[in-house]
C-alpha positions in Angstrom: 6.8 -2.5 -12.7 8.4 -3.8 -15.9 11.8 -2.4 -17.0 10.3 -1.6 -20.4 7.5 0.6 -19.0 7.5 4.0 -17.4 7.9 4.1 -13.6 4.9 4.8 -11.5 3.9 8.4 -11.8 2.9 10.6 -8.9 -0.2 8.8 -7.6 -0.8 6.5 -10.1 2.1 6.8 -8.4 15.1 -25.9 1.5 17.3 -27.9 -0.1 16.3 -30.0 -3.1 16.2 -33.0 -0.8 13.1 -31.7 0.9 11.2 -32.1 -2.3 11.8 -35.8 -2.5 11.8 -36.8 1.1 8.5 -36.9 3.0 9.4 -35.2 6.2 6.7 -34.2 8.7 6.9 -30.5 9.5 5.8 -28.9 12.7 2.8 -26.6 12.7 4.2 -23.1 13.3 3.2 -19.6 14.1 4.7 -16.1 13.9 6.8 -15.4 16.9 8.8 -12.4 18.1 12.6 -13.0 18.6 14.7 -10.1 19.8 17.7 -11.5 18.0 15.9 -11.9 14.7 14.2 -8.5 15.2 17.5 -6.7 15.6 19.0 -8.5 12.5 15.9 -7.8 10.3 15.8 -4.2 11.4 19.3 -3.7 10.2 18.7 -5.7 7.0 15.5 -3.8 6.1 16.6 -0.4 7.3 13.2 1.1 6.6 11.2 3.9 8.1 8.4 2.9 10.4 5.8 4.1 7.9 6.9 1.2 5.6 5.4 -1.2 8.2 1.7 -1.8 9.1 -0.3 -1.7 12.3 -1.7 -5.0 13.6 -5.2 -3.9 12.6 -4.1 -4.4 8.9 -3.5 -8.2 9.4 -5.5 -11.0 8.1 -6.7 -13.9 10.3 -4.3 -16.8 9.7 -5.1 -20.5 9.4 -4.8 -22.5 12.5 -2.1 -24.7 11.0 0.9 -23.4 9.1 3.1 -26.3 8.0 6.5 -25.1 6.9 10.2 -25.4 7.5 10.5 -21.6 6.9 11.1 -19.3 9.8 8.1 -17.2 10.8 9.0 -13.9 12.5 6.7 -11.3 14.0 8.8 -8.3 13.2 8.3 -5.1 15.3 9.8 -1.9 14.0 12.2 -0.5 16.6 10.5 2.9 16.5 7.2 1.2 17.2 8.7 -0.7 20.1 10.0 2.6 21.6 6.6 4.2 21.5 4.6 1.1 22.6 3.0 0.8 19.2 2.3 -2.4 17.3 3.5 -1.4 13.8 5.6 -4.2 12.1 5.5 -7.0 9.6 4.8 -10.7 9.6 7.9 -12.2 7.9 8.3 -15.5 6.2 12.1 -16.1 5.9 12.6 -18.5 3.1 15.5 -19.8 1.0 15.0 -19.1 -2.7 15.6 -22.7 -3.8 12.3 -24.6 -3.6 10.4 -21.5 -2.4 7.3 -21.9 -4.6 6.6 -25.4 -3.4 7.2 -24.7 0.3 5.1 -21.6 0.2 2.4 -23.4 -1.7 2.2 -26.2 0.7 2.4 -24.1 3.9 -1.3 -23.3 4.0 -0.4 -19.7 4.6 -1.0 -18.4 1.0 -4.1 -18.8 -1.2 -5.3 -18.4 -4.7 -6.4 -14.8 -5.2 -3.7 -13.3 -2.9 -1.8 -10.3 -4.3 2.0 -10.2 -4.6 3.3 -6.7 -4.1 6.9 -6.1 -5.0 8.4 -4.4 -1.9 11.7 -2.5 -2.3 13.1 -1.7 1.1 15.9 0.4 -0.4 13.3 3.0 -1.3 12.8 3.7 2.4 13.7 7.3 3.3 14.9 8.1 -0.2 12.5 10.9 -0.9 8.8 11.9 -1.2 7.9 9.7 -4.2 9.3 6.4 -3.0 8.1 7.1 0.6 4.5 7.8 -0.5 4.6 4.6 -2.6 5.6 2.8 0.6 8.3 1.0 -1.4 5.8 -0.8 -3.6 6.5 -1.0 -7.4 4.5 -3.9 -8.9 1.5 -6.2 -8.4 1.0 -9.8 -9.3 -1.7 -12.3 -8.6 -1.0 -15.5 -6.7 -2.6 -18.9 -7.3 -2.0 -22.4 -5.9 -1.6 -25.2 -8.4 -0.2 -28.7 -8.0 0.9 -27.7 -4.5 3.0 -24.7 -5.6 2.6 -21.0 -5.3 2.4 -19.4 -8.8 2.4 -15.8 -10.0 0.5 -14.2 -12.8 1.5 -10.8 -13.9 1.1 -8.3 -16.7 3.4 -8.1 -18.8 2.6 -11.7 -19.7 6.1 -12.4 -20.8 9.2 -14.3 -19.7 10.5 -11.4 -17.6 7.6 -11.9 -15.2 6.3 -15.5 -15.9 9.7 -17.1 -16.5 10.7 -19.9 -18.8 7.8 -21.5 -20.6 5.5 -19.1 -18.8 5.4 -21.3 -15.7 4.8 -18.4 -13.3 6.7 -20.2 -10.5 8.5 -17.2 -9.0 11.7 -18.0 -11.0 11.4 -15.3 -13.6 14.0 -12.5 -13.9 11.7 -10.2 -11.9 11.0 -12.6 -9.0 14.4 -14.1 -8.7 15.9 -10.7 -8.2 13.5 -9.7 -5.4 14.2 -9.9 -1.7 10.8 -8.9 -0.4 7.2 -9.6 -1.4 4.2 -8.3 0.6 1.1 -10.6 0.3 -2.3 -9.0 0.5 -5.5 -11.0 0.6 -9.0 -9.9 -0.7 -11.5 -10.4 2.1 -14.0 -13.2 2.2 -13.0 -15.1 -1.0 -15.0 -18.4 -1.1 -13.7 -21.7 -2.3 -15.8 -21.3 -5.4 -14.3 -17.9 -6.1 -10.8 -19.2 -5.7 -11.5 -22.1 -8.0 -12.8 -19.5 -10.6 -9.6 -17.4 -10.2 -7.5 -20.5 -10.6 -9.3 -21.3 -13.8 -8.9 -17.8 -15.2 -5.2 -17.8 -14.2 -4.6 -21.1 -15.9 -6.2 -20.0 -19.1 -4.2 -16.8 -19.3 -0.9 -18.5 -18.4 -1.4 -21.2 -21.0 -2.2 -18.7 -23.7 0.3 -16.0 -22.7 2.6 -16.5 -25.7 -0.4 -16.3 -28.0 -2.2 -13.3 -26.6 0.6 -11.1 -25.4 1.2 -8.6 -26.8 -1.2 -9.1 -29.8 -4.4 -9.0 -27.6 -3.2 -8.0 -24.2 -0.5 -5.3 -23.9 1.1 -3.5 -21.0 -0.1 0.0 -20.2 3.0 2.0 -19.1 1.0 5.1 -18.0 -0.2 4.5 -14.5 -2.1 7.8 -14.6 -4.4 6.4 -17.3 -6.6 3.8 -15.7 -9.4 2.1 -17.7 -11.8 2.5 -14.8 -14.1 5.5 -15.1 -16.6 6.2 -12.2 -20.1 5.2 -13.2 -19.1 3.6 -16.5 -19.3 -0.1 -17.3 -16.1 -2.0 -16.8 -15.8 -3.0 -20.4 -12.0 -3.7 -20.0 -12.7 -6.5 -17.5 -15.1 -8.1 -20.0 -12.5 -7.7 -22.7 -9.8 -9.4 -20.6 -12.2 -12.3 -19.9 -13.0 -12.6 -23.6 -9.3 -12.9 -24.4 -8.9 -15.6 -21.7 -11.9 -17.5 -23.1 -10.4 -17.5 -26.6 -13.2 -15.4 -28.0 -10.7 -13.1 -29.8 -12.5 -9.8 -29.2 -11.6 -7.0 -31.7 -8.7 -4.7 -30.7 -6.2 -5.0 -27.9 -6.5 -4.2 -24.2 -3.6 -2.5 -22.4 -3.5 -2.8 -18.6 -0.8 -2.0 -16.1 0.1 -4.6 -13.5 -2.2 -3.5 -10.7 -5.0 -2.9 -13.1 -4.6 -6.4 -14.5 -4.8 -7.8 -11.0 -7.9 -5.7 -10.2 -9.6 -6.9 -13.4 -8.8 -10.6 -12.6 -10.3 -10.3 -9.1 -13.4 -8.7 -10.7 -13.9 -12.1 -12.4 -13.9 -14.1 -9.1 -17.7 -14.8 -9.3 -17.5 -15.9 -13.0 -16.9 -19.6 -13.7 -15.2 -19.5 -17.2 -16.5 -23.0 -17.9 -20.1 -22.1 -17.3 -20.3 -18.3 -18.1 -18.5 -18.1 -21.4 -21.7 -17.4 -23.3 -22.5 -14.4 -21.1 -19.4 -12.7 -22.3 -20.5 -12.8 -25.9 -23.4 -10.5 -25.3 -23.5 -6.7 -25.6 -23.7 -5.9 -21.9 -21.5 -6.6 -18.8 -22.1 -10.0 -17.3 -23.7 -9.7 -13.9 -21.0 -12.1 -12.4 -18.4 -9.3 -12.7 -17.9 -7.7 -9.2 -15.2 -5.1 -8.6 -12.9 -6.2 -5.7 -11.9 -2.8 -4.2 -13.1 0.8 -4.6 -10.6 2.6 -6.8 -8.9 5.4 -4.8 -8.9 9.2 -5.3 -5.5 10.9 -4.8 -6.5 11.7 -1.2 -9.2 10.2 1.0 -11.4 11.4 3.8 -10.5 8.9 6.5 -8.1 11.2 8.4 -10.7 13.9 8.4 -14.0 12.0 9.1 -12.9 8.7 10.6 -16.3 7.2 9.8 -17.1 3.6 8.9 -17.8 4.8 5.4 -14.6 6.8 5.1 -12.1 6.0 2.4 -8.4 6.1 2.0 -6.5 7.9 -0.8 -3.5 6.9 -3.0 -1.2 9.3 -1.2 -2.4 8.6 2.4 -0.4 5.5 3.3 2.5 6.9 5.4 0.2 9.4 7.1 -2.2 6.6 8.1 0.6 4.4 9.5 2.0 7.3 11.5 -1.5 8.0 12.8 -1.6 4.6 14.5 1.7 5.2 16.4 1.5 6.2 20.1 3.5 9.3 19.7 3.0 12.9 21.0 1.6 15.2 18.3 4.8 17.1 17.9 6.7 13.9 17.3 4.2 12.7 14.7 4.5 15.9 12.8 8.3 15.7 12.9 8.1 12.1 11.6 5.7 13.1 8.8 8.0 15.8 7.7 10.7 13.2 7.1 8.5 11.6 4.4 9.3 14.6 2.2 13.1 14.8 2.7 15.2 13.7 -0.2 18.1 11.4 0.6 20.6 11.2 -2.3 22.2 8.0 -1.1 18.7 6.4 -1.1 17.9 7.8 -4.5 21.1 6.2 -5.8 19.8 2.7 -4.9 16.8 3.1 -7.1 16.6 2.0 -10.7 17.4 4.8 -13.2 13.8 5.1 -14.3 12.4 5.3 -10.8 15.2 7.7 -9.8 14.4 10.1 -12.5 10.7 10.2 -11.7 11.5 10.6 -8.0 13.8 13.6 -8.7 11.4 15.2 -11.1 8.5 14.9 -8.6 10.3 15.9 -5.5 9.5 19.7 -5.8 5.8 18.9 -6.5 5.3 17.2 -3.1 5.3 20.4 -1.1 1.5 20.7 -1.2 1.2 17.1 -0.1 3.4 17.9 2.9 1.1 20.7 3.9 -1.9 18.3 3.4 -0.2 15.7 5.7 0.8 18.2 8.4 -2.6 20.1 8.3 -4.7 16.9 8.8 -2.4 15.4 11.4 -2.2 18.2 13.8 -2.7 21.6 12.3 -5.0 24.3 13.5 -8.2 25.4 11.9 -6.5 27.3 9.1 -4.0 24.5 8.4 -6.8 21.9 8.3 -8.9 24.1 5.9 -5.8 24.4 3.7 -5.4 20.6 3.8 -9.0 20.1 2.6 -8.4 22.6 -0.3 -5.2 20.8 -1.3 -7.1 17.5 -1.1 -9.8 18.8 -3.4 -7.2 20.0 -5.9 -5.4 16.7 -6.0 -8.7 14.8 -6.4 -9.8 17.0 -9.2 -6.6 16.4 -11.1 -5.9 12.8 -10.5 -8.2 10.0 -11.7 -9.5 7.3 -9.4 -7.0 4.5 -9.5 -5.8 1.2 -8.2 -2.0 1.6 -8.1 0.2 -1.2 -6.7 0.3 0.6 -3.3 -3.5 1.1 -3.1 -4.0 -2.6 -2.1 -1.6 -2.0 0.9 -3.3 1.3 1.8 -6.7 -0.3 1.9 -5.5 -2.6 4.7 -4.9 0.6 6.8 -8.7 1.3 7.1 -10.2 0.0 10.3 -11.4 -3.6 10.2 -15.1 -2.5 10.4 -14.8 0.1 7.6 -17.2 -0.7 4.7 -14.5 0.1 2.2 -12.0 -2.2 3.7 -11.7 -5.2 1.3 -8.1 -6.2 1.8 -6.0 -7.7 4.6 -2.2 -8.0 5.0 -1.1 -11.7 5.2 2.7 -11.5 5.5 5.9 -10.4 3.9 8.0 -13.1 2.1 11.7 -12.5 2.8 13.9 -14.4 0.4 17.3 -15.2 1.9 
């Protein structure tokens, strides 16, 4: 999330020589190392509900060519309970990172780059429900390098000369990036996304902020259920140089959602379709926007959906723990830790402190659905209805991660977790 904007609201809330020497690298895979696991557990210092079950993971390519270390991290609490919650971790030096990651075969155009702030873990209800996620960017591979495209389309996020090569102020100050992949992207769709990304990157200085602005209110999505996605069309028109009237303001995850909606549109062939009065048929939304709370924990059907606030509860649900232990763990989601709060930026800290008292009903919702009796479950449903009536359907930065927590055969599951980039 940009420093100039408001923090997320409640739900809205190796060496240079390697580049010049042709050195064959061994095909690698993610492996578990007890020594690395212990080191990373101390380094991360995150609650288990900041990790993901194995069911969230994407199928990896058969060959990963990299000199980076690939670690299958298992959270200590998951190990104790015989559960599989953890993270795939790519340990990479910052220097030359974009080229190594781009050539590894592990990352693809269309992947989503989620800024992961481990220091949020256990700090309080707001950062915990967000699962440490504060920003979304779109990845694309160009000239053998992994690039980023983010809104704001400015130097803070795209870097010098708008290169988008992970060297901007935002990315060079990060330690962790979760990578999420939209399911079933075809080569043609990735080519389209690359073309859209290239157009927006090359025109960033011209169109931002005169035609595209940043929306700092994460509780005001452009998406409206049942309404045409005019804002996606508007973004495409800007990218095509059609200079539509007015400006379009999008927050980071909304910008990424809009770009992914253009994956079936070839900008070189479909430009004329964006000049008409309707919405081009090539626009296809990539993920169902989420209500504040979902019905998966209640129904567990293949058509069930997740909610913006459901992440930690859904992770804890996958752990092999007695019900009493699960309820105790869920209770910790809502405990404020001042030392953790102090590690947050001033803006996020203020929101976290302001929102802390308002999370009591969410706590009742968690505990009621996860092990309460008939009365508690009924109260949880009423709380859910109240939240959903007050909070618009949305695609917050965390929503992409939460989508991976749905079962693999769920019809609303459109995202998979690839890995976490650990910059050392």
